[in-house]
C-alpha positions in Angstrom: 18.2 3.4 0.2 15.1 4.3 2.2 13.8 0.8 3.6 12.0 1.9 6.8 8.9 -0.4 7.5 8.7 -1.5 10.9 7.1 1.0 13.2 6.4 0.2 16.7 2.4 -0.3 16.2 3.4 -2.8 13.3 5.4 -4.7 15.7 2.7 -5.1 18.3 0.5 -6.3 15.7 2.8 -8.7 14.5 3.0 -10.1 18.2 -1.0 -10.1 18.5 -0.8 -12.0 15.0 1.4 -15.0 16.4 -0.8 -14.8 19.6 -3.9 -15.3 17.5 -2.5 -18.0 15.3 -3.9 -20.8 17.6 -7.5 -19.5 17.0 -8.2 -22.7 14.6 -7.2 -25.0 17.4 -9.5 -26.9 19.4 -13.2 -26.9 19.8 -14.7 -23.8 18.9 -18.1 -21.5 19.4 -19.5 -19.2 16.6 -22.0 -16.5 16.8 -22.4 -12.9 15.4 -23.8 -9.5 16.3 -25.5 -6.5 14.4 -25.4 -3.0 15.4 -26.7 0.3 13.9 -25.6 3.8 15.0 -27.1 6.9 14.0 -24.5 9.5 13.1 -24.3 13.0 11.7 -21.3 13.3 9.0 -18.5 13.8 9.0 -17.5 11.0 11.5 -14.1 8.9 12.4 -14.1 5.4 12.3 -11.5 3.6 14.6 -11.1 -0.2 14.4 -8.9 -2.4 16.1 -8.9 -6.3 15.5 -6.7 -9.2 16.4 -7.9 -11.6 14.2 -10.7 -11.5 11.5 -11.4 -10.0 8.1 -12.6 -6.4 7.9 -14.6 -5.0 5.1 -15.5 -1.1 5.4 -17.8 0.4 2.6 -19.1 3.9 2.5 -22.9 4.4 1.3 -25.4 7.5 1.3 -27.0 6.2 4.7 -26.4 8.5 7.6 -26.0 5.6 9.7 -23.2 3.1 10.6 -24.0 -0.4 10.3 -22.0 -2.9 11.7 -22.6 -7.0 11.3 -20.0 -9.1 12.7 -19.0 -12.8 12.5 -17.2 -14.1 15.9 -15.6 -17.3 16.4 -14.0 -18.3 19.8 -11.7 -21.2 20.1 -10.9 -23.9 22.9 -7.4 -22.8 23.1 -6.4 -21.2 26.4 -8.6 -21.2 29.9 -12.0 -20.6 29.9 -15.1 -21.6 27.9 -15.2 -20.8 24.4 -18.9 -20.4 24.4 -18.6 -18.1 27.4 -16.3 -15.9 25.7 -18.5 -15.9 22.7 -21.6 -15.0 24.6 -19.5 -12.4 26.8 -18.5 -10.6 23.3 -22.3 -11.2 21.3 -23.8 -9.8 24.5 -21.6 -6.6 25.0 -20.1 -5.7 21.6 -16.7 -3.9 21.4 -18.5 -0.9 20.1 -18.2 2.6 21.4 -19.8 5.8 20.4 -18.4 9.2 21.5 -19.5 12.2 19.5 -18.4 11.9 15.7 -16.1 9.1 16.8 -16.9 5.4 16.5 -14.4 3.2 18.2 -14.6 -0.8 17.3 -12.6 -3.6 18.9 -10.7 -1.5 21.5 -8.2 -3.1 23.6 -7.4 -5.7 21.3 -4.5 -7.1 23.2 -7.0 -8.6 25.8 -9.1 -10.4 23.2 -7.3 -13.8 23.2 -8.5 -17.0 21.2 -11.4 -15.0 19.5 -11.7 -13.9 15.6 -14.0 -11.6 14.7 -14.8 -10.7 11.0 -16.6 -7.1 10.2 -18.8 -6.0 7.6 -19.2 -2.4 8.0 -21.2 0.5 6.4 -20.4 4.0 7.0 -21.4 7.5 5.4 -19.2 8.5 2.7 -17.9 11.6 4.8 -16.0 9.3 6.9 -12.3 9.1 8.1 -10.8 5.6 8.8 -8.1 4.3 10.8 -7.8 0.7 11.2 -5.1 -1.7 13.1 -5.6 -5.4 12.2 -3.3 -8.0 13.4 -4.1 -10.8 11.5 -7.0 -10.6 8.4 -7.6 -9.2 5.1 -8.7 -5.4 5.0 -11.0 -4.0 2.3 -11.8 -0.2 2.4 -14.0 1.2 -0.4 -15.8 4.6 -1.3 -14.9 7.1 1.7 -13.6 10.4 1.8 -10.9 9.8 4.0 -8.1 10.5 5.3 -7.8 6.6 5.4 -4.7 5.1 7.6 -4.5 1.2 7.7 -1.9 -1.2 9.5 -1.8 -4.8 9.5 0.6 -7.5 10.8 -0.5 -10.3 8.6 -3.1 -9.6 5.8 -3.6 -7.8 2.3 -5.0 -4.4 2.3 -7.2 -3.2 -0.7 -8.6 0.6 -0.9 -10.6 2.1 -3.8 -12.2 5.4 -4.3 -10.9 7.1 -1.5 -10.9 10.9 -1.9 -8.3 12.1 0.7 -5.0 11.2 1.8 -4.3 7.4 2.0 -1.5 5.6 4.3 -1.2 1.8 4.1 1.5 -0.5 6.1 1.6 -4.2 6.2 4.5 -6.7 7.3 3.4 -9.7 5.5 0.6 -9.3 2.7 -0.2 -7.2 -0.7 -1.4 -3.6 -1.2 -3.8 -2.7 -3.8 -4.7 1.2 -3.7 -7.1 2.2 -6.7 -8.7 5.9 -7.6 -7.1 7.7 -4.6 -8.1 11.4 -4.7 -5.0 12.7 -2.9 -1.5 11.1 -1.7 -0.7 7.5 -1.2 1.9 6.0 1.3 2.2 2.5 1.3 4.7 0.3 2.6 4.9 -3.7 2.8 7.7 -5.8 4.2 6.9 -8.9 2.4 4.1 -8.7 -0.3 3.3 -6.9 -3.7 2.5 -3.2 -3.9 0.2 -2.0 -6.6 -1.3 1.6 -7.1 -3.1 2.8 -10.0 -4.9 6.2 -10.8 -3.4 8.2 -7.9 -4.3 11.8 -8.0 -1.6 12.8 -5.7 1.9 12.0 -4.8 2.6 8.2 -4.7 5.6 7.1 -2.1 6.2 3.1 -1.6 8.7 0.9 0.1 8.9 -2.6 0.0 11.5 -5.0 1.1 10.3 -7.9 -0.9 7.8 -8.0 -3.8 6.7 -6.6 -7.0 5.6 -2.6 -7.0 3.6 -1.6 -9.8 2.3 1.9 -10.3 0.0 3.1 -13.4 -1.2 6.4 -14.1 0.3 8.6 -11.5 -1.0 12.2 -11.8 1.9 13.3 -9.2 5.4 12.5 -8.3 6.5 8.9 -7.7 9.0 7.6 -5.1 9.2 3.7 -4.9 12.2 1.9 -3.3 12.6 -1.7 -3.0 15.2 -4.1 -1.4 14.5 -7.2 -3.4 12.0 -7.0 -5.8 10.8 -5.2 -9.2 9.5 -1.5 -9.7 7.5 -0.5 -12.4 5.8 2.6 -13.2 3.6 3.2 -16.2 2.3 6.7 -17.6 4.4 8.9 -15.5 5.0 12.7 -16.5 6.2 14.4 -13.5 9.1 13.4 -11.3 9.9 9.6 -10.5 12.4 8.3 -8.0 12.7 4.4 -8.6 15.1 2.5 -6.6 16.1 -1.2 -6.3 18.8 -3.0 -4.3 18.3 -6.2 -6.3 15.7 -6.1 -9.0 14.5 -4.5 -12.2 13.5 -1.1 -12.6 11.0 -0.4 -15.5 9.6 3.2 -16.1 7.6 4.1 -19.3 6.1 7.7 -19.8 6.9 11.1 -20.9 9.0 13.3 -18.7 7.9 16.8 -18.9 10.0 19.6 -19.2 10.4 20.3 -15.5 10.6 16.6 -14.4 13.5 14.7 -12.9 13.5 11.0 -13.2 16.3 9.2 -11.0 16.3 5.4 -11.9 18.8 2.9 -9.9 19.3 -0.6 -9.2 22.5 -2.5 -7.8 21.9 -5.7 -9.5 19.4 -5.5 -12.3 18.2 -4.4 -15.4 17.0 -0.4 -15.8 14.4 -0.1 -18.7 13.2 3.2 -19.8 10.1 3.3 -22.1 9.4 6.7 -23.8 7.5 7.9 -27.1 9.6 8.8 -30.2 8.7 12.6 -29.6 10.0 12.7 -25.9 12.0 15.7 -25.0 14.8 15.1 -22.1 18.2 15.0 -21.1 19.7 11.6 -20.7 22.6 10.7 -18.2 23.2 6.7 -18.0 25.8 4.6 -16.3 26.0 0.9 -16.2 29.3 0.0 -14.1 29.3 -3.5 -15.5 27.1 -3.9 -18.5 25.9 -2.5 -21.6 23.6 0.7 -22.5 21.2 0.2 -25.3 18.9 2.7 -27.1 16.5 2.3 -29.8 15.0 5.8 -30.2 16.4 8.7 -31.8 19.1 10.4 -29.7 21.7 13.1 -30.0 25.0 11.9 -28.3 26.9 14.3 -26.4 29.5 12.2 -24.7 30.1 8.4 -24.6 32.1 6.1 -22.7 32.2 2.4 -22.5 30.0 2.1 -19.7 28.3 5.7 -19.7 26.3 7.9 -22.1 25.0 11.7 -22.1 22.8 12.4 -24.6 19.6 14.5 -25.8 16.4 13.4 -26.9 14.4 15.8 -29.1 14.8 19.4 -27.6 15.9 18.4 -24.3 14.0 19.6 -21.4 13.6 17.1 -18.2 16.3 15.2 -16.7 16.7 11.5 -16.6 19.2 9.7 -14.7 20.0 6.3 -15.1 22.3 4.0 -13.1 22.9 0.3 -12.3 26.1 -1.8 -11.1 25.5 -5.2 -12.3 23.1 -5.0 -15.1 22.2 -3.3 -18.5 20.3 -0.2 -19.4 17.9 0.0 -22.3 16.1 2.9 -23.6 13.1 2.1 -25.8 10.1 3.5 -27.7 6.9 2.9 -25.6 
């Protein structure tokens, strides 16, 4: 099974998240800054942040508006007020051509938390790296790539390819006009109304995918995988957890549903057409839909529903398999 979560940048962000954990200790100084940049779309926004929430929203305005709330703690050497004054008077914002960089050199920003609210033109590509804090990215063309060590990531109405990675936090992706890639080590993954292919990977947490227009590849080590409204290829694997897939496989689709320890549930309409191959090594296989049995053993079943067509293969080691009408 594929459980590849940690990448070098994610590990760097994790170390920064630990370093920024002390920001709430000791006396602190607070302030803010605002900047407005005139741009010619399309542009690319690159943001890096050690600590603080980030909100990025696309608009019809051909400007980039940045509002930041800054908090400097009393931990470490130096005056919190001095650190605050340095950032407010010289914000970490850089504009070079069609690229806007915010918060560069986050490894040097110690004991400072910055929360950003940013408005950008809709035709913007976004790349973010946040050590500790939530991220919300809405209504931009993309592509979008968002990484976090500790914090949730939410994206909505992204036109192009979207890639989301977090070590600790939930992922919520809605209304993506292209492919979605999402991985979380500890946290739920939710995806809905994805026009392209969906690929998710999680170590611990529930994965929920609904209304996918493309192929689905969902993998979890310890958690549940739920897919609703599938019509094309589906690969749903769990090491320890339930796999629940509902939809109607088309004539050329292939569904590969597996779990080592858990129940596999397959929900299809009564008029579905597919070939079924099911194996429950130490469990039962139950069906409440009309099927034509081709071969049956104590823990295995080969059957056809309707006129056949797509292929559905289901396997569990320790658990049962249920095929029901959706």
